[in-house]
N, C-alpha and C positions, 0 to 999 in steps of 0.2 A: 599392474602393477605401480603402485604411488613410491616413484622415486624422490632421491636425495642430491645434494651435491656434495654435502660432507656431513655424515651422521656416525660419529665413532661410539660405539656402545650400542647404537640400536640395533635390532632386528627387524628381519621382514617375516611377517606372520599373517595368515590368512586372518579375517574375521572370526572365520567358525570356528576355530583356534580359542577365539578368547570370549566369545559371546553364544548365546542361543535366541534366534529371533522365532516368537510361536504366532501363530494367527489368530486371529479375531473370530468371532461369532459371526454368522450370515443372522443376523437378524431381522424378523418377518416384518414386511411392509405394512402390514395392515393395522398394525402395533403401533407405529409411528404418529407423532403427532406436532404441533406448533408448541405444547407446552407441559409441562412433568417435571419430575425429581431427578429421572437418570436421563442425563444428555448420551448423545450416541455419538464417538469421536468419526470424523469422516475424513478424506485428504483434504479437504476445505479449512479443516482444524490447524494446517500447517502454514509457516510461512515460509515462500520458496526459500528465502536466505535461511531459513533453521527459526524454531520456538514456535510456540501455541499461538495459534488464532483463536480469540472468540468473534464468532460470526453473529453474534445481535439475535435479532429477529430470524435470521436465516436459520439458526439453531434447531435440529430435533431431537424429540424426544422419546422415550420407548415405556409402552405402559405395558408390556408383555412379560412372560415369567422371563429370568433372567438368568442362566446357569452363574453361580458363586465365580467359577475360575474367569469369569468374562466379566469381571469387575475389575475397572484399573484402580490402582492406590493412586494417592498424590506422592508426586515423585517420581513416577512410572517415568523409564526412557520410551518414546514409541518412533515408529519410523513409517512415513508413507511410503507404502508398495505400489501407489498409482498415480500417474501424473495428469492430475486434472487442469492445471496449468504450467505451463514452460519452466521447467528449471525444478518443479517439485518431486521428483522420484528421489525418493533416499532421504529428503528432509525429516529432520530429527527434532522432535519436542519434548520438555517434559510436560507431566500431567498436573496441573494445575492443584492448587491446594482446595479453592473451593469449590463447592458442588461434586455431584458424584458423577462420573462417566463411565461408558461401556467399550469394552474393545471388540469394535466394530471389526467384519472382514476388510482385509487389503490394508488393515493397519498392523504392524508387527510391534510385539512388545518385548524390549530388549534383557536380558539378563545376563549378566557377567557370569564365568567361568571359572574363573581363578582369582586369585587377589591382586596379580600382578599387573592389572589393568585399569584403569579409572575409566567409568561412564561418562565423567564429566569430559575427559578428554576424548573420548568415542564421539560424543556428542559435536563437539568441534569438529573432531575427523572426518564424519560424515557429513558435515554440513561443508566441507572445503571445495574448491571447484576441483583438485584432484580427483577427490572422491568420487564426487558427483559423473564428472565424466566416465569414470569407469565404471561405473553403476549403468548409465546411458549406453555405453555400447554392448553390453550384454542385454538389454530392455527388449522385450519382445511387444508385438503390438502396433499396427498402425495408425489409427487416429489418436489412440490413447495407449500411452506407454506403460507395461506393466514389470515390474522384478518380483523376488520372493525370496523366500528365507536362504536357499542354497545360492542363487546367483549373488546375492548380498554376501555369504560367508564368503563365497571364492575367493572376494575382492581381496588381495594382498596388501598389506600398509606395511610400514615401517613404523615400529613401536620402541619409543625409548623407556627406559628403565622408570620403573614407578612414581619415583620421585622427583623425576623431570615431567613426567605427564602429569601429575599435581600442580605444580611450577606452572607451566603451560597454561593447563586451563584453569587455574589463579588469576593469569596477565590477560587471559580473553575475557574473562567471566566481569574483572575489572573495566575492559573495554567497553563490555555490555551495559555495564550500569551506567557509565559515562553516558553512552548512547540514550538507554531509557530515560535517564534525568532529563535529556533535553526533551525527548519526546514527550515526558509529563509537563515541563514548561511549555512548551508550544501547547499544548492540550489546557492548558492554565491560560494562556494567553489570548485562546481563542474564547473561550468560555469569557474573558473579561472582553474582547471585542464584540462578540455577539449580546452580551449587556449592554455595553454603551451605545450597538445599532436597534437593541430596543429601548433607548432613552430618547437620544437623541435626533432619530429618523421621525419619531412621528410625533415630536415635541412637547413630549413627559419634561423632559429636563434641555432646557436653552443654554446657550452657552455665552459667558459674559457680553456684553453689549447687544444684546440682541433682544427686542421687546414686541417688535410689529407681529399683527397678528398674521397665521397661514391662511393661504386660500386653496381653495378644492378644483383640482385640474385634472384631468383626465389623461391618461397617456400618449394616448395620441394628438392630444395639446401641446406635450412637451417633446415627441419624438417623430421624426419622420422616419419612413423604412422602404429599404429596396432589396428585391430579389439580386442573389449572388450572381445571375446568371454569365453576364459578363465578364465576372471574375473566377470561376470553375475553371479548376485544373483540366487540361484536354486529355491527361493519360494516368493513370493511377497506378500502371505495372512498376514505374521505378519512383519511389518515393522515401529513396533513402539516398539518393543525390541533390545538391543546390542549398539554397541558403533560406531560402522563401516556405516559408510552414504553412501546410494548405490545414486548411481549419475543415471539421465535419459537426454535425447535431450529433449530440448526443455524450457519452462519457469519456471517450475516447478523446474529443475535440480538436486536438495537434493528430493528424492522421499521418502527418512524415513530411517530408521537403522535396523543393522539388527546383529545377532549374528555369523555368520557365520564367522569360525576362518580361513578356506580354502580359495585360491586364491584371496589375498589380493591384491591390485596393492600399492605396497608401493616406488616404482621408481619414486618420485616426484621431481623438480615438471614437471606438464605436462601441454597441454592445451587440455583440453576436447572439441572437435568440433563437432556440430550436422550436419550431412551430409545430412539432408534435407532443414535446414534455413539458413545454415553458422553462426550459433550463437557459440559461444565460450566463454569457463570460463576458466580463471588461477586455477589450483588446485595445492597447495602444502602440501595437505593431504593424510592419507590412505582412500582409498575407495572401492566398488564393484560398478559394472555397471548396469544395467536394461535394456536397449537397443544397438541392435547391431548396431543402427541407427548411432552411436558414433563413433569418430574415436579420438584414445588416439596419440597425436602429443606430441614426444620430443625431445629436441634439438641436432642439431650436432656440433659437435668441432668448437670452433671458435664462437659459436652464445648464445645472451644472450638470454632466452626464455623468460623474461619480456618485454624486448624491443620488441621482435617479437610480442608474444600476442598483447600489446599493439598497433603496428602499424597494427596490423590484423584488429581493431575497427574501422579504417579510412578507410574501404577498403567498396566503396560502388559499391557493389557485384549486377547484375542484376538476379535476380532470373528467372528460365524460369518452363518450368515443373518440376512434381515432381520428381525430381532424386538425385542421389548421388553426390555431388558434389568436396568432395574432389579430388578422383582419377581423373576425368573427366577434372574439370576444376579447381578450386581452387589453387590446387597446383602449376598451371601453372602460376599464379600471379606474375609479375616481381617486384621487391623495391629496392628503393635504401637505401642501409644500411652504415654504418660507420663502424670503426672496435670497435673489442670487448669490447675495452676499453671505448670507448663512448658509447656505446651500453648498457653497464653496469652503465654509468654515469647517464645517461638520464633516466634509468630505475629507480633510486635510486629516481631522484628527485620525477617520478610521483608515486614511492612505498611511498614517502615521505609525497605526496600529497593524499592517499588513506589512510594513517595513521592516517591524520588529520579528514580524512573526517569520516571515522571509530570511532575515539573517539567522534566524535559531535554525530555520528549515536547513540553510547551507552549511550550519555547525553541522548538522546532524550527517548530511553526505559526506563531508570531509572524514568524520570522525567514521562512518561504515568504511568507507575507502580505505583509513591508515587501519581498522581492523583487519579487513579484507588482506591489506597485505602482512598484516604482522601472522595472519595464518599459514599465509604462504611461504612464510620464512620458518617459524614456528613447527609447523606441524611437517614439514620435510626436513627438519634439520640444517638446513641452510645458514639460520641462526641458533647459537645456543643461549641457554641461561646461565647465568652461574649457578652451581648446584651450592645449596647453604650450605655454609661449616668446609666449602671446599677454601685452601689456602689460594688468592688469586696467583696469578700465574704470571 
């Protein structure tokens, strides 16, 4: 049961007293495709913190016959009943207005049974820490956790009067709109930076004061490399203690932190290059390494590393068989580059753009933290909102 410190006029109810949750349809795999009109909802369409996730190229569509009752309507509230990612179980989302979405199995569609319950309020309740914890405690499965309409319905919550539900939902919705506005601004700033990169890094647009012709150089002319062998972390069993980041090749990048005090790479900045995927990261902090598949790239004399790193992001490199790329092919890539002074000037423009984006991302994280605190207070009755029309006490 979800408890509160103080919640006058609130009552304890089972979720099943308020809503019904219906299973989706087991769509046949042979009718799935990468393109189509009817999109199939999956647990991948849920954000762990709540909300709908568009999966882009990973989205799957269905070309077979669909029973009418398994088509979702825009604005339907749905819940994930399979945990494909940590914290996903019990996540709720609103079906988007654009597109046609199908009600897949392991996705629950939520319907209100009574007029005194707000689905908007329950959307936030389902996405609260307390509710998710209650769901996790009754989940089944070893590798992948599952829940069911019955298990979700058995969770008890504290429910305020309908008017207070609406007020709480409105306050939290305003917080979401603030976060979404910041995220939209970040996307715009990132698009602007990408446009700047396309112009300045290839010489289509020159900064004031620079007119010297650019020269052709290979990456091996500008960068030296070394294997991270002497910087490798000795054990990965405990990567949650210490201050030194442990870097690895791939999307994760920062695998954890270590307290090993020897073999720390301190000669930065460098570029960490994934020899199997050609992904790279700019690093200007002390670190240790996990993967020998990485290359540590350092600038040669007359080279601004930040400029070269940003230019590397524009290389459309065709990946072939699973092999190491730096020595065999990638280091031989020819690029047009300006003088070191112009490299530095361009790099500063891009660094300023990154600083602005990072500042916005920090604001988003702060806003999310504030919203989380609001949810913990408002959804448990610890903090009460003044009821509209009520005299000040």
